[in-house]
LOMARSE-756106 format. One record per residue (C-alpha): residue number from 1; residue in three letters; chain; x, y, z. Coordinates in steps of 0.1 Angstrom, whole numbers, always signed. Layout:
N
{nr NUM&rest ALA&kette A&east X&north Y&up Z} .
...
! end
This chain:
356
{nr 1&rest PHE&kette A&east +8&north +986&up +1372} .
{nr 2&rest ALA&kette A&east +2&north +949&up +1375} .
{nr 3&rest ALA&kette A&east -20&north +955&up +1406} .
{nr 4&rest VAL&kette A&east -40&north +982&up +1389} .
{nr 5&rest GLU&kette A&east -46&north +959&up +1359} .
{nr 6&rest ALA&kette A&east -61&north +934&up +1382} .
{nr 7&rest ASP&kette A&east -85&north +961&up +1395} .
{nr 8&rest LEU&kette A&east -97&north +971&up +1360} .
{nr 9&rest VAL&kette A&east -128&north +950&up +1362} .
{nr 10&rest ARG&kette A&east -139&north +966&up +1395} .
{nr 11&rest ILE&kette A&east -132&north +1001&up +1380} .
{nr 12&rest GLN&kette A&east -151&north +993&up +1348} .
{nr 13&rest SER&kette A&east -180&north +980&up +1368} .
{nr 14&rest LEU&kette A&east -185&north +1015&up +1383} .
{nr 15&rest GLY&kette A&east -191&north +1028&up +1347} .
{nr 16&rest VAL&kette A&east -157&north +1046&up +1344} .
{nr 17&rest ASP&kette A&east -148&north +1056&up +1309} .
{nr 18&rest ILE&kette A&east -114&north +1074&up +1315} .
{nr 19&rest LEU&kette A&east -87&north +1062&up +1339} .
{nr 20&rest TRP&kette A&east -65&north +1091&up +1351} .
{nr 21&rest LEU&kette A&east -32&north +1080&up +1365} .
{nr 22&rest MET&kette A&east -13&north +1105&up +1387} .
{nr 23&rest PRO&kette A&east +23&north +1111&up +1376} .
{nr 24&rest ILE&kette A&east +41&north +1078&up +1368} .
{nr 25&rest HIS&kette A&east +76&north +1092&up +1365} .
{nr 26&rest PRO&kette A&east +105&north +1088&up +1389} .
{nr 27&rest ILE&kette A&east +102&north +1111&up +1419} .
{nr 28&rest GLY&kette A&east +129&north +1136&up +1428} .
{nr 29&rest GLU&kette A&east +151&north +1127&up +1457} .
{nr 30&rest ALA&kette A&east +167&north +1161&up +1463} .
{nr 31&rest ARG&kette A&east +147&north +1180&up +1489} .
{nr 32&rest ARG&kette A&east +121&north +1152&up +1489} .
{nr 33&rest LYS&kette A&east +92&north +1156&up +1513} .
{nr 34&rest GLY&kette A&east +83&north +1125&up +1533} .
{nr 35&rest GLU&kette A&east +94&north +1090&up +1526} .
{nr 36&rest LEU&kette A&east +76&north +1087&up +1493} .
{nr 37&rest GLY&kette A&east +79&north +1122&up +1480} .
{nr 38&rest SER&kette A&east +55&north +1140&up +1457} .
{nr 39&rest PRO&kette A&east +48&north +1124&up +1423} .
{nr 40&rest TYR&kette A&east +45&north +1160&up +1411} .
{nr 41&rest ALA&kette A&east +83&north +1164&up +1417} .
{nr 42&rest VAL&kette A&east +92&north +1148&up +1384} .
{nr 43&rest ARG&kette A&east +128&north +1137&up +1379} .
{nr 44&rest ASP&kette A&east +125&north +1123&up +1344} .
{nr 45&rest TYR&kette A&east +96&north +1129&up +1320} .
{nr 46&rest THR&kette A&east +103&north +1100&up +1297} .
{nr 47&rest ALA&kette A&east +109&north +1073&up +1324} .
{nr 48&rest ILE&kette A&east +87&north +1053&up +1347} .
{nr 49&rest ASN&kette A&east +90&north +1052&up +1385} .
{nr 50&rest PRO&kette A&east +104&north +1016&up +1390} .
{nr 51&rest GLU&kette A&east +83&north +1014&up +1422} .
{nr 52&rest LEU&kette A&east +52&north +1013&up +1399} .
{nr 53&rest GLY&kette A&east +65&north +987&up +1374} .
{nr 54&rest THR&kette A&east +81&north +985&up +1340} .
{nr 55&rest GLU&kette A&east +74&north +1001&up +1307} .
{nr 56&rest ALA&kette A&east +61&north +968&up +1294} .
{nr 57&rest GLU&kette A&east +37&north +965&up +1323} .
{nr 58&rest PHE&kette A&east +25&north +1000&up +1318} .
{nr 59&rest ARG&kette A&east +19&north +994&up +1281} .
{nr 60&rest SER&kette A&east +0&north +962&up +1290} .
{nr 61&rest LEU&kette A&east -22&north +982&up +1314} .
{nr 62&rest VAL&kette A&east -30&north +1008&up +1287} .
{nr 63&rest GLU&kette A&east -38&north +981&up +1262} .
{nr 64&rest THR&kette A&east -60&north +961&up +1286} .
{nr 65&rest ALA&kette A&east -79&north +992&up +1297} .
{nr 66&rest GLN&kette A&east -85&north +1002&up +1261} .
{nr 67&rest GLY&kette A&east -96&north +967&up +1253} .
{nr 68&rest MET&kette A&east -123&north +971&up +1280} .
{nr 69&rest GLY&kette A&east -136&north +1003&up +1264} .
{nr 70&rest MET&kette A&east -117&north +1027&up +1287} .
{nr 71&rest LYS&kette A&east -93&north +1055&up +1279} .
{nr 72&rest VAL&kette A&east -61&north +1061&up +1298} .
{nr 73&rest ILE&kette A&east -47&north +1096&up +1305} .
{nr 74&rest LEU&kette A&east -15&north +1106&up +1323} .
{nr 75&rest ASP&kette A&east -10&north +1134&up +1348} .
{nr 76&rest TRP&kette A&east +15&north +1158&up +1333} .
{nr 77&rest VAL&kette A&east +35&north +1183&up +1354} .
{nr 78&rest ALA&kette A&east +47&north +1210&up +1330} .
{nr 79&rest ASN&kette A&east +51&north +1239&up +1354} .
{nr 80&rest HIS&kette A&east +80&north +1226&up +1374} .
{nr 81&rest THR&kette A&east +105&north +1198&up +1380} .
{nr 82&rest ALA&kette A&east +123&north +1181&up +1408} .
{nr 83&rest TRP&kette A&east +155&north +1197&up +1419} .
{nr 84&rest ASP&kette A&east +175&north +1167&up +1406} .
{nr 85&rest ASN&kette A&east +158&north +1165&up +1372} .
{nr 86&rest PRO&kette A&east +188&north +1164&up +1347} .
{nr 87&rest LEU&kette A&east +173&north +1194&up +1328} .
{nr 88&rest GLN&kette A&east +184&north +1216&up +1357} .
{nr 89&rest ALA&kette A&east +221&north +1209&up +1349} .
{nr 90&rest GLU&kette A&east +217&north +1205&up +1311} .
{nr 91&rest HIS&kette A&east +195&north +1235&up +1305} .
{nr 92&rest PRO&kette A&east +197&north +1259&up +1335} .
{nr 93&rest ASP&kette A&east +184&north +1286&up +1312} .
{nr 94&rest TRP&kette A&east +150&north +1268&up +1311} .
{nr 95&rest TYR&kette A&east +143&north +1276&up +1347} .
{nr 96&rest GLU&kette A&east +129&north +1307&up +1365} .
{nr 97&rest ARG&kette A&east +151&north +1326&up +1390} .
{nr 98&rest ASP&kette A&east +143&north +1345&up +1422} .
{nr 99&rest TRP&kette A&east +155&north +1380&up +1431} .
{nr 100&rest LYS&kette A&east +189&north +1365&up +1440} .
{nr 101&rest GLY&kette A&east +193&north +1347&up +1407} .
{nr 102&rest ASP&kette A&east +188&north +1313&up +1422} .
{nr 103&rest PHE&kette A&east +164&north +1286&up +1410} .
{nr 104&rest ARG&kette A&east +130&north +1290&up +1427} .
{nr 105&rest PRO&kette A&east +99&north +1270&up +1436} .
{nr 106&rest THR&kette A&east +65&north +1283&up +1426} .
{nr 107&rest PRO&kette A&east +63&north +1317&up +1443} .
{nr 108&rest TRP&kette A&east +45&north +1320&up +1476} .
{nr 109&rest PHE&kette A&east +36&north +1283&up +1480} .
{nr 110&rest ASP&kette A&east +54&north +1258&up +1502} .
{nr 111&rest TRP&kette A&east +66&north +1238&up +1473} .
{nr 112&rest SER&kette A&east +102&north +1235&up +1483} .
{nr 113&rest ASP&kette A&east +107&north +1202&up +1466} .
{nr 114&rest ILE&kette A&east +103&north +1216&up +1431} .
{nr 115&rest ILE&kette A&east +117&north +1244&up +1409} .
{nr 116&rest ASP&kette A&east +97&north +1264&up +1382} .
{nr 117&rest LEU&kette A&east +103&north +1262&up +1345} .
{nr 118&rest ASP&kette A&east +105&north +1293&up +1322} .
{nr 119&rest TYR&kette A&east +82&north +1290&up +1291} .
{nr 120&rest SER&kette A&east +98&north +1321&up +1275} .
{nr 121&rest GLU&kette A&east +124&north +1296&up +1264} .
{nr 122&rest ILE&kette A&east +115&north +1280&up +1230} .
{nr 123&rest GLY&kette A&east +138&north +1250&up +1236} .
{nr 124&rest LEU&kette A&east +118&north +1241&up +1267} .
{nr 125&rest ARG&kette A&east +85&north +1243&up +1248} .
{nr 126&rest GLU&kette A&east +99&north +1220&up +1221} .
{nr 127&rest TYR&kette A&east +113&north +1195&up +1247} .
{nr 128&rest MET&kette A&east +80&north +1194&up +1267} .
{nr 129&rest ILE&kette A&east +59&north +1187&up +1236} .
{nr 130&rest ASP&kette A&east +83&north +1160&up +1225} .
{nr 131&rest ALA&kette A&east +82&north +1144&up +1259} .
{nr 132&rest MET&kette A&east +44&north +1143&up +1259} .
{nr 133&rest SER&kette A&east +44&north +1130&up +1223} .
{nr 134&rest HIS&kette A&east +66&north +1101&up +1235} .
{nr 135&rest TRP&kette A&east +39&north +1087&up +1257} .
{nr 136&rest VAL&kette A&east +12&north +1091&up +1230} .
{nr 137&rest SER&kette A&east +34&north +1074&up +1203} .
{nr 138&rest GLU&kette A&east +51&north +1048&up +1224} .
{nr 139&rest ALA&kette A&east +24&north +1038&up +1250} .
{nr 140&rest ASP&kette A&east -7&north +1048&up +1230} .
{nr 141&rest ILE&kette A&east -21&north +1068&up +1259} .
{nr 142&rest ASP&kette A&east -53&north +1088&up +1251} .
{nr 143&rest GLY&kette A&east -44&north +1122&up +1266} .
{nr 144&rest PHE&kette A&east -34&north +1141&up +1297} .
{nr 145&rest ARG&kette A&east -45&north +1158&up +1328} .
{nr 146&rest LEU&kette A&east -25&north +1190&up +1330} .
{nr 147&rest ASP&kette A&east -14&north +1199&up +1365} .
{nr 148&rest THR&kette A&east -15&north +1236&up +1375} .
{nr 149&rest ALA&kette A&east -25&north +1244&up +1340} .
{nr 150&rest PRO&kette A&east -29&north +1283&up +1344} .
{nr 151&rest MET&kette A&east +7&north +1285&up +1356} .
{nr 152&rest VAL&kette A&east +19&north +1276&up +1321} .
{nr 153&rest PRO&kette A&east +12&north +1300&up +1292} .
{nr 154&rest LEU&kette A&east -21&north +1292&up +1274} .
{nr 155&rest ASP&kette A&east -5&north +1294&up +1240} .
{nr 156&rest PHE&kette A&east +19&north +1266&up +1250} .
{nr 157&rest TRP&kette A&east -11&north +1243&up +1258} .
{nr 158&rest GLU&kette A&east -27&north +1253&up +1225} .
{nr 159&rest ASP&kette A&east +4&north +1244&up +1206} .
{nr 160&rest ALA&kette A&east +8&north +1211&up +1226} .
{nr 161&rest HIS&kette A&east -28&north +1200&up +1219} .
{nr 162&rest ALA&kette A&east -24&north +1207&up +1182} .
{nr 163&rest ALA&kette A&east +9&north +1188&up +1180} .
{nr 164&rest LEU&kette A&east -5&north +1158&up +1199} .
{nr 165&rest ASP&kette A&east -36&north +1157&up +1178} .
{nr 166&rest GLU&kette A&east -13&north +1151&up +1148} .
{nr 167&rest ILE&kette A&east -4&north +1117&up +1164} .
{nr 168&rest LYS&kette A&east -39&north +1108&up +1176} .
{nr 169&rest ASP&kette A&east -71&north +1125&up +1188} .
{nr 170&rest VAL&kette A&east -61&north +1132&up +1224} .
{nr 171&rest TYR&kette A&east -82&north +1143&up +1254} .
{nr 172&rest MET&kette A&east -69&north +1172&up +1274} .
{nr 173&rest LEU&kette A&east -81&north +1179&up +1310} .
{nr 174&rest GLY&kette A&east -67&north +1212&up +1324} .
{nr 175&rest GLU&kette A&east -65&north +1218&up +1361} .
{nr 176&rest GLY&kette A&east -78&north +1253&up +1360} .
{nr 177&rest GLU&kette A&east -110&north +1273&up +1358} .
{nr 178&rest HIS&kette A&east -108&north +1298&up +1330} .
{nr 179&rest ARG&kette A&east -132&north +1300&up +1301} .
{nr 180&rest ASP&kette A&east -105&north +1308&up +1275} .
{nr 181&rest MET&kette A&east -89&north +1274&up +1282} .
{nr 182&rest HIS&kette A&east -117&north +1259&up +1261} .
{nr 183&rest GLU&kette A&east -109&north +1277&up +1229} .
{nr 184&rest ARG&kette A&east -81&north +1255&up +1217} .
{nr 185&rest ALA&kette A&east -61&north +1242&up +1247} .
{nr 186&rest PHE&kette A&east -84&north +1219&up +1267} .
{nr 187&rest ASP&kette A&east -114&north +1197&up +1262} .
{nr 188&rest THR&kette A&east -123&north +1199&up +1299} .
{nr 189&rest SER&kette A&east -114&north +1222&up +1327} .
{nr 190&rest TYR&kette A&east -119&north +1221&up +1365} .
{nr 191&rest ALA&kette A&east -152&north +1234&up +1380} .
{nr 192&rest TRP&kette A&east -135&north +1245&up +1413} .
{nr 193&rest SER&kette A&east -163&north +1269&up +1420} .
{nr 194&rest TRP&kette A&east -188&north +1241&up +1418} .
{nr 195&rest TRP&kette A&east -169&north +1222&up +1445} .
{nr 196&rest ASP&kette A&east -168&north +1254&up +1466} .
{nr 197&rest ALA&kette A&east -206&north +1258&up +1463} .
{nr 198&rest VAL&kette A&east -215&north +1223&up +1474} .
{nr 199&rest HIS&kette A&east -188&north +1224&up +1501} .
{nr 200&rest GLN&kette A&east -203&north +1256&up +1516} .
{nr 201&rest ILE&kette A&east -238&north +1241&up +1515} .
{nr 202&rest GLY&kette A&east -225&north +1209&up +1532} .
{nr 203&rest GLN&kette A&east -209&north +1230&up +1559} .
{nr 204&rest GLY&kette A&east -240&north +1251&up +1565} .
{nr 205&rest ASP&kette A&east -223&north +1282&up +1552} .
{nr 206&rest ALA&kette A&east -245&north +1288&up +1522} .
{nr 207&rest ASP&kette A&east -278&north +1277&up +1507} .
{nr 208&rest VAL&kette A&east -288&north +1266&up +1472} .
{nr 209&rest GLY&kette A&east -281&north +1302&up +1460} .
{nr 210&rest ALA&kette A&east -244&north +1293&up +1458} .
{nr 211&rest LEU&kette A&east -252&north +1266&up +1432} .
{nr 212&rest VAL&kette A&east -276&north +1289&up +1414} .
{nr 213&rest GLY&kette A&east -248&north +1314&up +1411} .
{nr 214&rest TYR&kette A&east -225&north +1288&up +1396} .
{nr 215&rest TYR&kette A&east -250&north +1275&up +1370} .
{nr 216&rest SER&kette A&east -259&north +1311&up +1361} .
{nr 217&rest GLN&kette A&east -222&north +1318&up +1353} .
{nr 218&rest ASN&kette A&east -218&north +1285&up +1336} .
{nr 219&rest GLU&kette A&east -246&north +1293&up +1311} .
{nr 220&rest ALA&kette A&east -241&north +1330&up +1307} .
{nr 221&rest ALA&kette A&east -203&north +1335&up +1308} .
{nr 222&rest TRP&kette A&east -187&north +1302&up +1295} .
{nr 223&rest PRO&kette A&east -185&north +1290&up +1260} .
{nr 224&rest GLU&kette A&east -215&north +1270&up +1248} .
{nr 225&rest GLY&kette A&east -207&north +1233&up +1252} .
{nr 226&rest ALA&kette A&east -178&north +1238&up +1275} .
{nr 227&rest GLN&kette A&east -170&north +1207&up +1295} .
{nr 228&rest ARG&kette A&east -163&north +1213&up +1332} .
{nr 229&rest LEU&kette A&east -151&north +1187&up +1357} .
{nr 230&rest THR&kette A&east -176&north +1184&up +1386} .
{nr 231&rest HIS&kette A&east -161&north +1164&up +1415} .
{nr 232&rest VAL&kette A&east -167&north +1161&up +1452} .
{nr 233&rest SER&kette A&east -132&north +1150&up +1460} .
{nr 234&rest ASN&kette A&east -97&north +1147&up +1445} .
{nr 235&rest HIS&kette A&east -62&north +1140&up +1457} .
{nr 236&rest ASP&kette A&east -56&north +1176&up +1469} .
{nr 237&rest LYS&kette A&east -90&north +1180&up +1486} .
{nr 238&rest ASN&kette A&east -88&north +1147&up +1503} .
{nr 239&rest SER&kette A&east -53&north +1151&up +1516} .
{nr 240&rest TRP&kette A&east -53&north +1188&up +1526} .
{nr 241&rest GLU&kette A&east -90&north +1197&up +1533} .
{nr 242&rest GLY&kette A&east -108&north +1165&up +1543} .
{nr 243&rest THR&kette A&east -125&north +1133&up +1531} .
{nr 244&rest GLN&kette A&east -156&north +1135&up +1511} .
{nr 245&rest PHE&kette A&east -176&north +1130&up +1544} .
{nr 246&rest GLU&kette A&east -158&north +1159&up +1561} .
{nr 247&rest THR&kette A&east -160&north +1184&up +1533} .
{nr 248&rest MET&kette A&east -195&north +1177&up +1521} .
{nr 249&rest GLY&kette A&east -213&north +1166&up +1553} .
{nr 250&rest GLU&kette A&east -250&north +1158&up +1549} .
{nr 251&rest ALA&kette A&east -248&north +1172&up +1513} .
{nr 252&rest LEU&kette A&east -225&north +1143&up +1501} .
{nr 253&rest MET&kette A&east -250&north +1121&up +1484} .
{nr 254&rest PRO&kette A&east -270&north +1148&up +1467} .
{nr 255&rest ALA&kette A&east -237&north +1164&up +1457} .
{nr 256&rest ILE&kette A&east -226&north +1132&up +1441} .
{nr 257&rest ALA&kette A&east -259&north +1128&up +1423} .
{nr 258&rest LEU&kette A&east -258&north +1164&up +1411} .
{nr 259&rest SER&kette A&east -222&north +1160&up +1398} .
{nr 260&rest VAL&kette A&east -235&north +1133&up +1374} .
{nr 261&rest VAL&kette A&east -271&north +1145&up +1366} .
{nr 262&rest GLY&kette A&east -262&north +1182&up +1362} .
{nr 263&rest GLU&kette A&east -241&north +1196&up +1334} .
{nr 264&rest GLY&kette A&east -205&north +1187&up +1338} .
{nr 265&rest VAL&kette A&east -180&north +1158&up +1335} .
{nr 266&rest PRO&kette A&east -182&north +1138&up +1367} .
{nr 267&rest MET&kette A&east -151&north +1125&up +1384} .
{nr 268&rest ILE&kette A&east -147&north +1098&up +1411} .
{nr 269&rest TYR&kette A&east -114&north +1099&up +1431} .
{nr 270&rest SER&kette A&east -98&north +1066&up +1442} .
{nr 271&rest GLY&kette A&east -113&north +1055&up +1475} .
{nr 272&rest GLN&kette A&east -145&north +1074&up +1472} .
{nr 273&rest GLU&kette A&east -163&north +1042&up +1460} .
{nr 274&rest ALA&kette A&east -149&north +1023&up +1490} .
{nr 275&rest GLY&kette A&east -161&north +1049&up +1515} .
{nr 276&rest ASN&kette A&east -125&north +1058&up +1524} .
{nr 277&rest GLU&kette A&east -127&north +1076&up +1558} .
{nr 278&rest LYS&kette A&east -91&north +1089&up +1561} .
{nr 279&rest ARG&kette A&east -71&north +1118&up +1546} .
{nr 280&rest LEU&kette A&east -45&north +1100&up +1525} .
{nr 281&rest GLU&kette A&east -10&north +1110&up +1534} .
{nr 282&rest PHE&kette A&east +4&north +1129&up +1504} .
{nr 283&rest PHE&kette A&east +41&north +1122&up +1508} .
{nr 284&rest GLU&kette A&east +38&north +1087&up +1523} .
{nr 285&rest ARG&kette A&east +25&north +1052&up +1513} .
{nr 286&rest ASP&kette A&east -10&north +1051&up +1526} .
{nr 287&rest PRO&kette A&east -30&north +1022&up +1511} .
{nr 288&rest ILE&kette A&east -68&north +1024&up +1507} .
{nr 289&rest GLU&kette A&east -90&north +998&up +1523} .
{nr 290&rest TRP&kette A&east -111&north +985&up +1494} .
{nr 291&rest ARG&kette A&east -147&north +974&up +1503} .
{nr 292&rest GLU&kette A&east -182&north +976&up +1491} .
{nr 293&rest HIS&kette A&east -199&north +1008&up +1501} .
{nr 294&rest PRO&kette A&east -231&north +1028&up +1494} .
{nr 295&rest VAL&kette A&east -211&north +1056&up +1478} .
{nr 296&rest GLY&kette A&east -197&north +1032&up +1452} .
{nr 297&rest ASP&kette A&east -232&north +1017&up +1446} .
{nr 298&rest LEU&kette A&east -246&north +1052&up +1440} .
{nr 299&rest TYR&kette A&east -219&north +1062&up +1415} .
{nr 300&rest ALA&kette A&east -224&north +1030&up +1396} .
{nr 301&rest ARG&kette A&east -262&north +1036&up +1394} .
{nr 302&rest LEU&kette A&east -257&north +1072&up +1384} .
{nr 303&rest PHE&kette A&east -231&north +1065&up +1357} .
{nr 304&rest GLN&kette A&east -254&north +1038&up +1342} .
{nr 305&rest LEU&kette A&east -283&north +1064&up +1342} .
{nr 306&rest LYS&kette A&east -260&north +1089&up +1325} .
{nr 307&rest GLU&kette A&east -249&north +1064&up +1298} .
{nr 308&rest ASP&kette A&east -285&north +1053&up +1291} .
{nr 309&rest THR&kette A&east -300&north +1088&up +1290} .
{nr 310&rest SER&kette A&east -288&north +1110&up +1262} .
{nr 311&rest ALA&kette A&east -300&north +1142&up +1278} .
{nr 312&rest LEU&kette A&east -275&north +1137&up +1305} .
{nr 313&rest TRP&kette A&east -245&north +1132&up +1282} .
{nr 314&rest ASN&kette A&east -215&north +1155&up +1284} .
{nr 315&rest ALA&kette A&east -214&north +1187&up +1264} .
{nr 316&rest PRO&kette A&east -220&north +1192&up +1235} .
{nr 317&rest TRP&kette A&east -240&north +1160&up +1231} .
{nr 318&rest GLY&kette A&east -262&north +1163&up +1262} .
{nr 319&rest ALA&kette A&east -290&north +1187&up +1269} .
{nr 320&rest PRO&kette A&east -285&north +1220&up +1288} .
{nr 321&rest MET&kette A&east -300&north +1225&up +1323} .
{nr 322&rest ILE&kette A&east -331&north +1246&up +1323} .
{nr 323&rest GLN&kette A&east -340&north +1260&up +1357} .
{nr 324&rest VAL&kette A&east -374&north +1251&up +1371} .
{nr 325&rest PRO&kette A&east -383&north +1278&up +1397} .
{nr 326&rest ASN&kette A&east -398&north +1266&up +1430} .
{nr 327&rest ASP&kette A&east -411&north +1282&up +1462} .
{nr 328&rest ARG&kette A&east -382&north +1268&up +1483} .
{nr 329&rest GLY&kette A&east -354&north +1282&up +1462} .
{nr 330&rest GLY&kette A&east -329&north +1284&up +1491} .
{nr 331&rest GLU&kette A&east -333&north +1247&up +1498} .
{nr 332&rest VAL&kette A&east -342&north +1230&up +1466} .
{nr 333&rest LEU&kette A&east -324&north +1231&up +1432} .
{nr 334&rest SER&kette A&east -347&north +1220&up +1404} .
{nr 335&rest PHE&kette A&east -341&north +1218&up +1367} .
{nr 336&rest VAL&kette A&east -349&north +1199&up +1335} .
{nr 337&rest ARG&kette A&east -326&north +1185&up +1309} .
{nr 338&rest ARG&kette A&east -345&north +1177&up +1277} .
{nr 339&rest GLY&kette A&east -331&north +1162&up +1245} .
{nr 340&rest ASP&kette A&east -345&north +1147&up +1214} .
{nr 341&rest ASP&kette A&east -347&north +1112&up +1228} .
{nr 342&rest SER&kette A&east -350&north +1117&up +1266} .
{nr 343&rest LYS&kette A&east -357&north +1142&up +1293} .
{nr 344&rest VAL&kette A&east -350&north +1143&up +1330} .
{nr 345&rest PHE&kette A&east -366&north +1164&up +1357} .
{nr 346&rest ALA&kette A&east -343&north +1168&up +1388} .
{nr 347&rest ALA&kette A&east -350&north +1181&up +1423} .
{nr 348&rest PHE&kette A&east -323&north +1183&up +1449} .
{nr 349&rest ASN&kette A&east -332&north +1190&up +1485} .
{nr 350&rest PHE&kette A&east -301&north +1204&up +1502} .
{nr 351&rest SER&kette A&east -319&north +1212&up +1535} .
{nr 352&rest ALA&kette A&east -321&north +1190&up +1566} .
{nr 353&rest ASP&kette A&east -359&north +1189&up +1564} .
{nr 354&rest ALA&kette A&east -384&north +1171&up +1542} .
{nr 355&rest VAL&kette A&east -397&north +1195&up +1515} .
{nr 356&rest GLU&kette A&east -429&north +1193&up +1495} .
! end
């Protein structure tokens, strides 16, 4: 945490408003994968991994970031725990079982280092909300990114959000893509299908029609003002599918620009701004080489543009995208966002050729 605190000026200079920390809790040792293990195999929800620092250092990080105008949210893993989480012995009835009656990882995935929780148990629901409340009350965090959100019942998330809001107004980012998540559970959800569209375009497997399909669904089928996370990379995509350069190809820079200028909440993943060229090892220590890079420069310019231009603000404050038809619809995406105080015309050429 002390090292992160030293980097806050650099992070703030990008124009970042919210700092999302991946799980900070002690990592399970039983059935651990790799040397480091997965931070998503949580051994204790109310403790801090000593490898990261102390509770005092964490509180200092939160306080410093907030003093610089940033919010801090924690990654929360409610779907499962590590095998050696004490809950497994203290409340075995809070866990799901396989056909043999044994504890089980999430079905069908190779997640052998974790076991699934059972949200039909009222005691589990109360415990989990209390654990989340602990970090809001004791560390004054500003919200959560909720891991594998659709694997946990929606009504639990609705209850959790309401309970946390009694302490302070929290921000809830759900890792999932379902429109009903926006009713009462989450402020923002993942735009996975947006990532799929720009990835397919970058790989030469689709044209701009893939993005037209996404934005059509976004306007016609999702709640008005729904915030959706538009990102070109994250910890899963980088480690398992490829770096931003591999997955987006020649579409990288326009994809980054569209993630900020189009409707959506843009996210930058650690290392993107430094032009990280490696797939970070998920279960091992794999430091990022920090450096100045054009990707970081582009994000900083775009975030400043977004802040200065009210039409580009996140929903519901910004203006909606209005399609501008053009005669190169398979290659060029064009639209207008027009508000009371500002308006932007945007044209994105996703082809390899100059277009007039």
